[in-house]
C-alpha positions, 0 to 999 in steps of 0.5 A: 481515531475516525474513518476520515483519518484512518483513510487519510493515513492509508493513502499516505502509506500506500505512497510510502509503500509505492516508493518503497517499490521503485527502490527494489530491484525485481531481478535481484529482490522478486520476494521483496518486490511481490511482498510490496506489491501485496502491501500495496494491494492490501492498502488498495482494498481496505480503502475500497471497502471505506469507500463503500461505508 
């Protein structure tokens, strides 16, 4: 897998995570909401690192 393919995968995965986040009830599932936010931030970080190279 080359870096462009990996970046595209991460972008698609991030969209999926954001869609999942929209479905989580923050009040009743606060922990799961925060975990999903962390997963999105990780994708953002990885994409940022890949953009530097």
